[in-house]
C-alpha angles and dihedrals in degrees: 000000000000093000090048091052091051092050093048092048091049090054092046092050090052091054094256133139128247137197106219145161118257132182090272115026137335112289143194110235146178142160106305090209095055115088095196093049091052089048088057090057092051087053095046092050094039086230129162114255093232091069119091132214135223122241129217127222129186097224140020095241090069093062092085089059089066107033130050098228137012116195112235092237090064094066091060091044093053091050092051096051117088101180126071108285129187115202120199109215127192120233106028118199140184093029131107111269094238092064093053122085118249089255091057096254129129132201113226129186123187105215128224097186107113098223094046094045094049093045093052091045091052091046090047094207134085117272125217114239123197128153116273097248141082116274112276095022126107115269112253110245097207136025095255090059094060110109119251088232091062091044091053093052100056124080097228136016115206114231097202118101097004090140097038117111112210122202091268109227130133114244122265109255122215125180120209113211124215087250089063093250120120139210130202109236098178130010 
């Protein structure tokens, strides 16, 4: 796993794209602070530029590096949730503009998957996460279901966890409002 982490981080640092396991499904990722890298993902997925992506972080304390304000209630909420949860925060900062939604918000998930967490920690920046498919197609549930065309378009394919079957479930999505209140969009 360590060698795989080092190779993935090297590609991320060079502005490349990776195909990697997350705590939900396999994703296509890149440096969330690098405009060109994010452009590559839009091209790979054949996705419209008005769509935004989520970013992954390895620990909760990093959230404040990428959003202006985190309501106090959220810290308790994050500690109480055991399943993968994406939180949409208003007023993103320190990210490339093409990863942020038109309204200025950003979706962030703090990962629990060991490979993903260690890779992001080593990289020391947020990583984009988007499903490993073309826009409009169903997300592949396991590595073997990812199209060869997608595999051929990324710069590096992680070897770790290719045969692992996660409990396939999309993450819970919570939106934080400017008022500090929140709403559950998907459970």
